[in-house]
N, C-alpha and C positions, 0 to 999 in steps of 0.2 A: 752854368747850369748844371746841377750835379743830380746824383741818384735822390737824395735825399728832400729835393727841393717839393712842396705839395700844398695843398691849397682845399680848403670847403673838404667831402666825407672820407678823400683819402688823407689817413692817420697812420703816422710810421707802424710799422709791422718788422719784415726781415729785410735782405738780400745772400744770395748766394750766387755762385758762379762756376761754371761748366766750360769744358774742355774748346769749346770752338762756339759758332752758332747755335744758338740753341734755340733749336726749331721747328720741337713740338714737346707738347707735354699735357695734363691733366690731372685734378686730384682724384680721390678716392674718393669712394659714397660718401662718407662722411668728414672728409676734409682731415685725414690724420696724416695724408701723408699728400704731399706734390710730386710728380714724377717726370723728367726732364730729359728729352735724347737731344743730343747736339751733331752737327754736320760731320764731326768727325765720327761716330757709327757710337759713339759713347752714352748709356743711358745710368742716368742719377734717380736717387730717392732722398727728398728731405723732408724733416718731422715737418708735417704741417704749420704747427704755431710756435718752432723756435727758428725753425731753419736748417737746425742740424743736422749733416748730410747721414742719413741711417746705410747707405752705401751706396757703392759706384762700381761700375762694371764698363770699362775702356775697350773700344774698340770692338763691340757687340757684333758691329753691318762691316763689312770691309764696305770703304765708300762714302758710307754714311749716310744716318736716319733719315728717310723723308716724309712719314708718316707713325702716328701712335693713336690708341685707341685704347680706351679704360673702360675695365670691361662692366657692366652696371650693378651689378654684385660690388666690387670695387675691391676682389680678393685677385685681380689677374688684372692683367693688359695685352697688348699686342703692340711690334713696333715692325714696321717695313722699313726697307731699305733700297739703295743701290744695287744690291748682290743677288738682289730677286729672289730673298728670304722675307717670310715672319716667322719672329719670334713670339712664341707665348712664355709669358712670366709670369712670377708668382710675387707678388708686391713685397710680402713681407721677407719670403726668404733672398731675395733680389736673385734670382736661380730661372734659366729657361725650362720650361716644362717639354714644350715641342719646339719643333724647327722643321718650319714647310717650305719647301722649295716651291716656288710659287713658278716661274720660268727665267728666262733668260733675258729678261729687261729688265728697268727698277719697277719696283714697287710703288704706286704715287696715291694711292688712299687704301685706305683699313676703317672697317667700320660693324659696331655688334648691333643686332637686330635688339629694339626695344626689351625683349626680354630675354636676352643675351644666349640665348639655344644659337645662333649661325653668324658669322661671321664673313662678311665679302671683304674682296680686295680686286684691285684692279693692277694689270701690268701689262702693259701693250693697249690692245684694241682689245683684249676677253679682259670680264668679270669672273670671278671664281667664290665660292660660298663652300665653307666649313663650319662643321660640327663643333661643337663648345670645346673640345679633346686636339682640333687640328686634324678629322677626317676630312678629304673633301665629300661634298655631298653633290654639286652639280657646275659644272663653268660654261661659259655661252659660248656662242659661236663670235667670230670677227666683227667687231662694231665697226663703222666705216671712218673711224680714226681713232686715235689714242682716247683711251676713256677720261676725260676731264676731273669727275667727279660723281661718287654716289654717296645713295642716302637711303635710309631705312624710313616707310611711312609708317606711323601708329600701326597699321591693320599688318604689317611684318612683308609687305613689298617690296624690293629691292627695284629701287632707282638710277639710272647711269644714264650721264650726258657725254655727247660728243660731238664732232658735227654734225648738225642735219636734224640731231634730234635726242628726246628724253623718251628712253625705254621701262616702262614697267615688268618686272619678272616677277612670278608668286616665288617668295624667300625659301624655300621648304624644296620647290623642284624645280625651278629654274623656266616653269612654263610662262610662256608671254603674255602678258597682258594687255599693253596698252601702249603706243605708241604717240610721240606729238612730235610732228616736225618742225622745222625752221629750217631756210637757207642760211646757215650762218653756221661757224664758232663758237660756241657754246663754252665760257672757259671756267664758270664757278655755277653754283644752283643750291638750293631751299627751299624746301617742300616746309608749309604751312602744318600747323600743331595734326588738322584732323586730316590733314592729306591728301588734300582737296585743289589746294592753289600749288603750283610747281612754278618759282621763280629764279632764269638763270642770267647769269652776265653773260654779254656776247663779245666779242673781238672788235666787232662794227660798233662798241662804246657804246651800247645801250642794254636799259631789262627787260627782257622778254619774258612776258609768263602767262599759265594755263589754270584755267579752272576744269578742270580730270572729268565734272562731272557730266561738260558742256561740251567740253574740248576748245571752249573759245578762246582764243588766245589776243593778247595787246601788247602794246612795245612802248617803252618809256626812253625817251631819248634827250642825248641834252649833258650828258656827260662825256667831260674833256678826257679821260683817257678809260679803260677797262674798267668794267664794275666787277672786279673777281672778291668783293666783299659783300656779303650780303647776310643777315638774320633777317628771322620774325621773331616776335618776342609770344611763350609760350603762352600766349591767348588766344595768338594769331590774329590781332589789332593792326599792326605795325610789319612793316619792312623795311628793315633801315640798309640801304645801298652804298659802298663809296663809291670810286669811280672819279675822284679828283678830292680838292684839301676840302672839302666840306662833306659834310653828311646826309644826304639825301633821304628821307623819309616817308614815305606811302602809305595812310591809311585804310585796312579794308572798312572804317566802321561806317555803319551806315549804308552800303553797298559800293563805297569806294574800292580804287583809288580812282577808276576811270573817271575824268570831268572834275576831278577834284586837283588843288594845287597839295605839291607836299611842304614838309618843313623841312627846311633849309636849316645846318647846324652848323654853324663857321667858329674855327677857332684854330683847328690846324692850319699851317702853312707851308704841308708837303702832303705830298696824296695818302690817304686813309690806307691802311693796310689791313686791320682787323676791324671785325666788331661782334660783337657777343651781347648780348642782354639777361640779368640776373633774372631766377629763375621767381616767378611769382609777383614780377613786377614791373611796370613799364622804364626801368634803369636799366641804360644802355652803356656799357665802355664803348670807347673807340681809341685804337691807337693807329701811328702815322710815319710814313719816312721821316717826320721832324724828331721822331725820339717821342713827342706827346705822347700821353694817356689820358684822355677827358672821360669824365662819368657826364652823363647826361640823365635828366629828369625830364619824362616824357608824357604829352599829354596824349587822350585818343584823336586827336588832331594830324597826331605826327609833328609838331611842335613841341618846344620844349627851350631845357636853360641848362648852362654846365654845372654842375653842384662839386665840382672835385677836377682837381687836375694836379699832372707830374709829371716829370721828363724822367726820361730812362738814359741809358749811355749810347744805343744806338739805333737805329731800324729796328720798331714795334714789330717782332715776327707774329705774337700771337697772344690772345688775353684769355685768364680763365677766372671766373667767379668760385668761389668754392659753394658746394649745393647749398647751403644753407645762406647765400649770397652775405654774408659778415666779413668776407675778404675777397682781394681781387689778387691777380697774379699775372705778369708782365712774366715775356722774354723776349730777348734782343738779342741781335745781330752779332752784339760784342761778347757773348756768353752771358749777359747780366740774367738771372732770377730775381727777381722782385716783387715782395709782399707786401700790400698796405692791407690795414685792418680798414674797413667802411662800416661799422654797426656795432 
């Protein structure tokens, strides 16, 4: 099977390659460019329509890139790496505007606030926030363990996950807002669009979630592996979860998901590595260790059907819908970058 094998809604677009494992990426605001970073520390910009390489910067991070986040305006982005630095980039010029020395450890996570005014970065047990120009605003005290995930709520709060808890801070001041406790190691996190539901994949092969308004918590078990891939659709109706070679979709429609049966989407033959919903639609893309990329059309009850599939050269590292939902990009472990047209 090869990179051009496809069915259904995934139609031929373009493909390219980077220097090493294509580990992180993202589209600019209108899809003019796709930015990709690799495990060798390189950063590359490709024309969104043609796939032509606009610029490439090799060895930007010593030891490799670990995370990337595109600014909401689409004119800038940041990369984070094993060298303990965050680099703020200009998309058009391909030059760094600012280099931030975060700490002596790896910078595992970066995320922009929804309004683009604040940037969060986690390094070891702490989270740091910076203004849009790279000036530090505040940093947290040490968490109980390494911060495994960060996310911004729609109201501008910053959430962090680690062993035993999810913590919410005021995004601009760092003031403590709320702590949600769980006796386990939390490895992934997703917030519902309204910010009320917090879902986390746990080391014990469960998905745990809280409703912030009541602080009531629930657990969803039966996963064969760690649910490291989680995604809400942008209406907050469905929560898609990995944790095995099938996708489990929980519906929050009409008071769920407690006491309901999830949708089970089966097509992958190895564990699912990434999940992402298209904007404004119950259309989900999944990628797996089998190199398969599948597009699913879902219903409000979490059930659905595959409407497109393709295979890339290696493990699917991540998937990115173009903001208009008319293209899908896949990054893989062999350094491949593949884009399909979807509409």
